[in-house]
N, C-alpha and C positions, 0 to 999 in steps of 0.2 A: 537578414530582413531588410526591407527597403524603409524608405524615410517614413511612411504612412504607418500609425499604430495597429498593432494585431486588434482586430475587433472581436470579442468573444461575447457570447451570449450565455447568460445562465436561466435555463428554463426551469421554474420552480413549480413542482407538482405538491397539491395539497399533502400536509403532513411531513414536508421535507425536513431533513436534518439541518438544524440552524448551524452547528459546529462545523459540519463538513461543507456547508454552503460557504460560509464567512472564511472558512480556511481555503477557499478558493479564490476569493477575492482579494484578501489582504496581501498575499505575495504579488500580485500585480500591481496594488497600489504602492507597494514598497519598492518595487523594480522602477516605477516613474519616479519616485521621491529619490532614490539613490543614484539614478542615472542623470538625473537633471532633466530627462527627455519623456516625451509621451509615447513610450513604448507600447502600452497596452490601454484600449478603451474597452469599457465592458458595459453591458446593459441587463437589467432585469426583466425577464419575460415571464407571462403566464399566459394561459390559453385564451382569457379574455382582456387582459389587460388589468383586471382587477386584483387586489392583493389575495394572497391565498396564506392561510394560517400554517405555520410549522408545526412540529410535532410538540413544541413546547408552548404552543399557543400564541408565539410572537408572530408579527407580521412585518414585511418591509413593503414599501410602494413599489409597484412594477412601472418600468420604463415604456414597455411596448407589449403588444398582444402578438399572436402568432401572424396575423395577416400583416402586421407593418414591423415585423422584427428584423428583415432584411435592410443592408447589407450585414453579412457575418463571416468571419474567417473560420470560426470555431463555434460549436455550441456543445455546452454541458448540462445534461439532464440531471437535475438534482432530486433524489428520492429520500425517502424515510420509511415510516412504518405503514403498513397495510397497502404496500405498493400496488397489489392486484386489483385495488378499488381504484386506481388512478391511471389507466391505461386506455385512454379515450382513443377511439377511431380516428378522430379529426387529428389528434396530435401524431399518431402514428403516421398517418398519411402526409402530414407535414414535414416529419422528420425524413420520410422517403424523399420527398421533393428535394430537401436539402442535401442528400446523398447524390442525387442527380447533378446538383450544382457544384459537386466535389468539395463540399464544406466539411471539415474535419469534425469528427463526433466524439463526444465524451460523455461519460457518465460518473456521477458522483454517488456513493452509497448504494442504495437500491435502484438508482436511475438506470444501472445496467439492465434491469428486467424490463423496462420500456424499449430499450434499444434492441433487446433480444426478441421480444413479442413483435416489434416492427420488422423483424428478418434481418436486421441490420448488423448483428454478429455472427452469422453463420460463418463457419469456418475460420472465424477470429478468435485469438486468445483474449480473455477478459477476466475481470475479477468483480467481486461483489462481496458485501459485509459477509462474514462467516456464518452468520445465522440463517442466510438464503442461500448458501452454497449448494446444499443438497436439492432443495427444490428447482433450482435454476438448471442443474445438470439433468435431473429427471425430466423437467418439462421441454427442455431444449437440447435435445441429443447433439446437435451440429454446430453447438456453441462448445469452444474449449475453455472450460472454468478452471483457474487456477487459484491457489491460496495465496497469492502474492499480495503485497499491499497495494500495488497499482500494475496495470499492464499498458504498455504502449506497442500497438501491433498496426504498422503502417500509419495510418489516419484515425486509428480508434484508440480512445484514451478512457481507461475505466479505472476506477480505485476504490477501495474498501470503505471509504466514508471517515467520519471522523478525523483524527489528525493525519491520516494517510493522505488526504487532499493537499496539505502542504507539501508533502514530499514530491506528490505527482507534479504540483505546479513548478515547484522549485527545479525539478528535472527537465521540465518544459523550458523553462527561462534558461537554464544552463544549455540546453540544446540551441535555443535560438538566439542566444546573446553569447554569454560566456560564463564560464565556472566561477569567476571572481564575483560576478554580480550575484549569482545563486548563493555563494558562500557568505556575502555580506548581509544578504535577506535573512539568510538562517540566524546569523549572530543577533541581528536587531531582534528577532523572535526568541531569543534565548533558547535556540535549539542545539542539542549536543552534537548532532550532525545531521546531514541529508541522507536519508535512508534511499536506497536503490532497489532494483527489481530483484535482487538476491535476498532482500528481506521478505519474510513471510508474516502474514497475519498469526497472532499468537491465539490459536484456535483453542478453547478450552477442551482438554480430552473427553471430558464427559459429554460435551455438547457434540463433539465429533463422532463418538463411538456410542453414544446413548446410554443407557442404564444396563444393558445386556451383557457387559463384558467387564465385571467387577474386578477378575483376577489380572486383567490387562492393566486396568486404570491403576491397581494396586502395585504392578510391578514398575509402571512408569513413575509413580509417586516415590517408590524406593530409590529409582536412578536420581531423580532430581534431588533427593535427600542426601546422596552420596556421591557428590561431585568431586570433593577433594580426594578422597580415598575410594575409587570405584570397588563396587563388589563384583564377584565373579558371577557369570552366568548360572552356575551350577548353585550358588548360594541365593542367588535372585529367586530362581526355580523353586528352592527349598522354603524360603520365606513366604512365598504365595501358595504353597501348596500344590504346584504342578511339576511334572518331569520336564527337564530340559527340552526334549524334544516337543511337548506339549505347549511350551512356552514360546518356541521358535515358531512352531505353526500358527499361533495366535498372532504374533508379530507380523508374521509374511501375510496373514489373510487380512488383518485389519488395518495395518499400518505400513504394508507393502516393502517391507525391510526386515533384515534379521535384527535380533536384540542389540548385538554388539555394535551395529552401524547406527541404530536409533541412539544407543548410550554415548556414543562419540559424538555425534552431531550435536547432542545435549550440551555436552562438556565444551565443544568448540563455541556454541553460541554464548555460553556463559564466559568462555575467555575473551571472546569480541567485546562483550560488555565491560569487562575489567580493562581491556587493552584500551578502549576508546573513552571509558569515563574515569580512570584512575591513572595514578602515577607509577604504579607497580612496574618494577623491571618486567621484562619478557620472561625471564627465568622463574620470578615470582608468581606471574599469571600462569605459566605451564604448571608449576607445582600446584598451584591452588585449584587447578582444574583436572589432577589426576595423572598428569604427564610426567614420567621419570626422566627426561631429558629435553632440553631446548630444542636440538635439532629436529626430534621426533615430532614435536609440537608443531614446530615451523613448517615440517613438510605436510602434517595433517592440516594445518590451517590454510595452507597455500591451495591444497587440493580442493578444499570446500569452499573459499571465498576468493580464490584467483590471485590473491597477493599474500607476501609473506607478513608476519606481524609486524616487523620493523618498518615495511614499506607502508603498510596500511597507517600506522601510528604517525609515520612521518607525513603523510599525505593530509591527515587530519590536523597536524600541528601547522603545516604551511597554509591550510585553508584558513585557519584562525588568525595567522599573521597577515594573511592578506585581505583583512576586513578593510572595506573602504570607509573613508570619511563621509558621513552622510550628505554632507554639502559638496562633494567632489562629484565630477562627471565622469562616465566612461566612454571612452572614444571607440 
């Protein structure tokens, strides 16, 4: 990055999510504080320059309106509830103008919907809060919707909202400056780790499937309750009152994988939580998640997350040891 601060605008739509919005600004503030430099400048934008209410009823003062918001390096559209009611044509036109100026575009929580409505996410990977995924996919078939916490696709930045905004911003800071700064900010905010694009939103299965698949929900619930001592597929089918073949068909149709794969991923995700959040040995983590040997566990873990358990724990430990003194400067 150059010597000038990165100029970021946050466009607040009515009924925006306050936690998602403030989770976008706070990492930037802390980046400036810890580095001792003005790395980022931000402004609060509304369509008219007047404050708009968040979904909690709170408001913040706006710095600018659409007509005087420039110059900007990046813009983040901050959405919340009832997003379909807050997609004005004038705002879409303004965003398209920013695209022509090659300004990077982002969306927080349901702000993704406005970018999609303006045609600015066609053929791009993006994400949105899990409650809005199905409708986004249905309404915008040219948009590639993922269930990740956040997506970075060229100069498009989208996240699911909530605390996922922190992770998106920390990854941006890591990319624009350096990993040590991002790690130091994470420590200041008492974050256990900085999540990345391999981390998915935890979508409640009932929300994902609806109420029409009680047998499948029951099967997954049994899996989640039997991590340390996994039950066989035949036992699982017996307990939910289906044949093995029927159960396999349900998983393939609605979850796009075989039951054994889904079960394995559940156990590996639990293992990752234990690995990064506890001091259990790798062998103990393996046994706690139903693996009979550490080598087999390590291979499965590497296949899913891209690094061995020992390497991931070492990376986490090194990040913690590299926390910067709040009064120090990063060169």
